[in-house]
C-alpha positions in Angstrom: -10.8 26.2 -4.4 -12.2 23.6 -6.8 -12.8 19.9 -5.1 -11.3 16.8 -6.4 -14.0 14.4 -7.7 -13.1 11.2 -5.7 -14.1 7.5 -6.5 -13.3 4.8 -3.9 -13.5 1.0 -4.9 -14.0 -1.7 -2.7 -16.2 0.7 -0.6 -17.6 -2.1 1.5 -14.0 -3.1 2.9 -12.3 -1.8 6.1 -10.2 0.6 4.0 -13.1 1.6 1.8 -15.4 2.5 4.7 -12.6 4.4 6.5 -11.9 6.3 3.2 -15.4 7.4 3.0 -15.4 8.7 6.6 -12.1 10.4 6.2 -12.9 11.7 2.6 -16.3 13.4 4.0 -14.4 15.5 6.6 -11.7 16.5 4.0 -12.5 19.9 2.4 -10.2 19.1 -0.8 -12.6 16.2 -1.8 -16.2 15.7 -3.2 -17.0 12.1 -3.2 -18.9 11.0 -6.3 -18.4 7.3 -6.9 -18.4 4.0 -4.8 -17.9 0.7 -6.3 -17.9 -2.9 -5.5 -16.9 -6.0 -7.7 -20.6 -7.1 -7.6 -23.8 -5.2 -7.4 -25.2 -4.3 -4.0 -28.3 -2.3 -3.9 -27.3 0.3 -1.0 -26.3 3.8 -0.7 -23.8 5.4 1.3 -23.3 9.1 1.8 -26.0 9.6 -0.8 -24.4 7.7 -3.4 -25.7 4.5 -4.8 -23.1 1.8 -5.1 -22.1 0.7 -8.8 -19.7 -1.6 -10.4 -16.4 -0.8 -11.7 -17.3 0.6 -15.3 -16.6 3.4 -17.7 -19.8 5.5 -16.7 -19.2 5.3 -12.9 -15.6 6.6 -13.2 -16.6 9.3 -16.0 -16.8 12.3 -13.7 -13.8 11.3 -11.3 -10.6 12.8 -11.2 -9.0 10.2 -9.0 -9.8 6.8 -7.9 -8.5 5.4 -4.6 -8.3 1.4 -4.9 -8.2 -0.7 -1.8 -9.3 -4.3 -3.4 -7.6 -7.2 -4.6 -5.0 -7.5 -7.6 -7.2 -8.8 -10.2 -10.1 -6.0 -9.4 -7.0 -3.3 -9.4 -6.0 -4.4 -12.8 -9.5 -4.2 -14.2 -9.7 -0.8 -12.5 -6.4 0.4 -14.3 -7.5 -0.6 -17.7 -10.7 1.6 -17.3 -8.7 4.5 -15.9 -6.3 4.4 -18.6 -9.1 4.6 -21.0 -10.5 7.5 -19.5 -7.4 9.1 -18.4 -7.8 9.1 -14.6 -5.6 9.2 -11.9 -5.3 6.2 -9.6 -3.8 5.9 -5.9 -3.4 2.1 -5.6 -3.3 0.7 -1.5 -3.9 -3.0 -2.8 -1.3 -5.3 -2.0 -0.3 -9.1 -2.9 0.6 -8.2 -6.9 2.6 -10.7 -8.7 5.4 -9.9 -11.0 3.0 -9.9 -14.1 0.5 -7.9 -12.6 3.3 -5.3 -11.4 4.4 -5.4 -14.7 1.0 -4.3 -16.1 0.8 -1.5 -13.5 4.0 -0.2 -14.9 2.5 -0.4 -18.3 -0.6 1.6 -17.5 1.3 4.3 -15.5 3.1 5.3 -19.0 -0.6 6.6 -19.8 -1.7 7.9 -16.4 -0.3 8.9 -13.0 -0.3 6.0 -10.5 0.8 5.9 -7.2 1.3 2.6 -5.5 2.1 1.9 -2.2 2.0 -1.0 0.2 1.5 1.4 3.1 0.2 5.0 3.0 1.5 5.8 6.4 4.2 8.6 6.7 5.7 6.8 9.6 5.8 3.4 7.8 7.4 5.1 4.9 9.7 6.8 7.0 10.6 3.2 8.5 11.5 2.0 5.2 13.9 4.8 4.5 15.7 4.2 7.8 15.7 0.5 7.0 17.4 1.3 3.7 19.9 3.4 5.5 20.6 0.8 8.1 21.0 -2.1 5.7 23.6 0.1 3.6 25.5 1.0 6.8 25.8 -2.5 8.1 28.2 -5.2 6.7 27.2 -8.7 5.4 27.9 -10.0 9.2 24.5 -8.5 10.0 21.7 -10.7 9.2 18.1 -9.3 9.0 14.6 -10.5 9.4 11.0 -9.0 9.2 8.1 -9.6 11.8 4.4 -8.3 11.2 1.4 -8.7 12.9 -2.3 -7.7 11.2 -5.8 -8.6 11.9 -7.1 -12.0 11.4 -9.2 -11.1 8.4 -6.0 -10.1 6.4 -5.5 -12.8 3.6 -1.9 -11.9 2.0 1.2 -12.6 3.9 3.7 -11.3 4.4 2.1 -7.9 4.3 2.5 -5.2 1.7 4.6 -3.4 4.2 6.8 -6.1 5.2 7.7 -6.6 1.6 8.6 -2.9 1.4 10.6 -3.2 4.4 12.2 -6.1 2.6 12.8 -4.2 -0.2 14.4 -1.2 1.9 17.0 -3.9 3.1 17.8 -5.3 -0.5 18.1 -1.7 -1.9 20.6 -0.7 0.9 22.6 -3.7 -0.4 22.2 -2.7 -4.1 20.4 -5.9 -4.5 17.2 -7.3 -5.8 14.6 -8.0 -3.2 13.7 -11.3 -5.4 16.9 -12.5 -5.0 17.0 -11.8 -1.0 13.7 -13.2 -0.4 13.9 -16.0 2.4 11.3 -18.2 4.0 7.7 -16.9 4.8 6.5 -18.0 8.2 2.9 -17.8 9.2 1.9 -17.6 12.9 5.2 -18.8 14.4 6.3 -17.9 17.9 9.8 -17.5 16.7 11.8 -17.7 13.5 15.6 -17.6 12.5 17.7 -15.2 10.9 19.1 -16.3 7.4 21.4 -15.3 4.7 18.3 -14.2 3.1 15.3 -12.2 4.6 12.9 -14.4 6.6 9.5 -13.0 7.4 7.1 -14.0 10.0 3.5 -13.1 9.8 1.0 -13.1 12.7 -2.7 -12.8 11.9 -5.0 -12.6 15.1 -7.7 -10.4 16.5 -8.3 -6.9 15.1 -4.7 -5.6 15.2 -4.4 -2.9 12.8 -0.6 -3.3 12.1 2.7 -3.7 13.7 6.1 -4.2 11.8 9.4 -4.7 13.2 12.8 -4.9 11.2 15.7 -6.6 13.1 19.3 -6.6 12.2 21.8 -8.9 14.2 25.8 -9.6 14.2 25.2 -12.3 16.7 26.8 -9.7 19.0 24.0 -7.1 18.9 20.6 -6.7 17.7 19.3 -3.4 15.9 15.5 -3.1 15.9 13.2 -0.7 13.8 9.7 -0.8 14.4 6.2 0.9 13.9 2.9 0.3 15.2 -0.4 1.5 14.0 -3.2 2.5 16.5 -6.0 3.9 13.9 -6.8 3.0 10.5 -7.4 6.7 9.7 -3.6 6.8 9.5 -3.9 5.1 6.0 -6.9 6.8 4.7 -5.3 10.2 5.6 -2.3 9.2 3.8 -4.2 7.9 0.7 -6.3 11.3 0.5 -3.0 13.0 0.7 -1.4 11.1 -2.1 -4.9 11.5 -4.3 -4.5 15.3 -3.9 -0.6 15.3 -4.7 -1.4 13.1 -7.8 -3.6 15.4 -9.3 -0.6 17.5 -10.3 1.6 14.9 -11.7 2.4 13.7 -15.2 1.9 10.1 -16.0 4.3 7.7 -14.3 4.7 5.5 -11.5 4.9 7.2 -8.2 5.3 6.1 -4.3 5.1 7.6 -1.1 8.5 8.3 -1.1 8.3 10.5 -4.0 5.6 12.2 -2.2 7.5 12.7 1.0 10.5 13.7 -1.0 13.0 11.0 0.6 16.2 11.2 -1.1 
């Protein structure tokens, strides 16, 4: 079977390094390009690190991107020009950037996910089911923990779970966004969805959705122990995307959750 030529952006980051490691042990891929947003004189796996340019992506089939929003948009501009597929694991996009991603998806296949884990995407699905099953007497809130190096909050995964709650109510997440707390020991339920983000140590990721009627509490949660969970998911997404037409896809499409 012909191997898929793979490019990894943000290759010196935590996820970039994990993706390199996972791709080397995955027989479906051939690593052909590694990039950073500034010039670094270094070789990894025999590949010289480069900048995000037309030339460096020319021989790739799929680009996996875990960087920052500004960088992702620049990469998509190049990918659309070269007709390359892109898996986006970057989080923290604003509405304008999300609109640009949708625009580029009309030209190339893009899979965008705030979290590449099977378990987390199942959690989102279950969150949506719970939200649609519970009446308005049940208030909800979302709690998440990540390592101290993570800058954005709430996490992309927490926002995915918030969207799950909103979708279950047939409402727009923008209209249900409540308060965003950082490093609080406790935080309240509200008529809108409140978020609390903890940043400490080297924790890979923990997420919990809670529904409360005042008489009972329902908890849905997920804990990640190994970062390979995300890189394996991203590689599965990359392989799946090679057979897709232009469009904006999610892990839910890949997993075929109805």
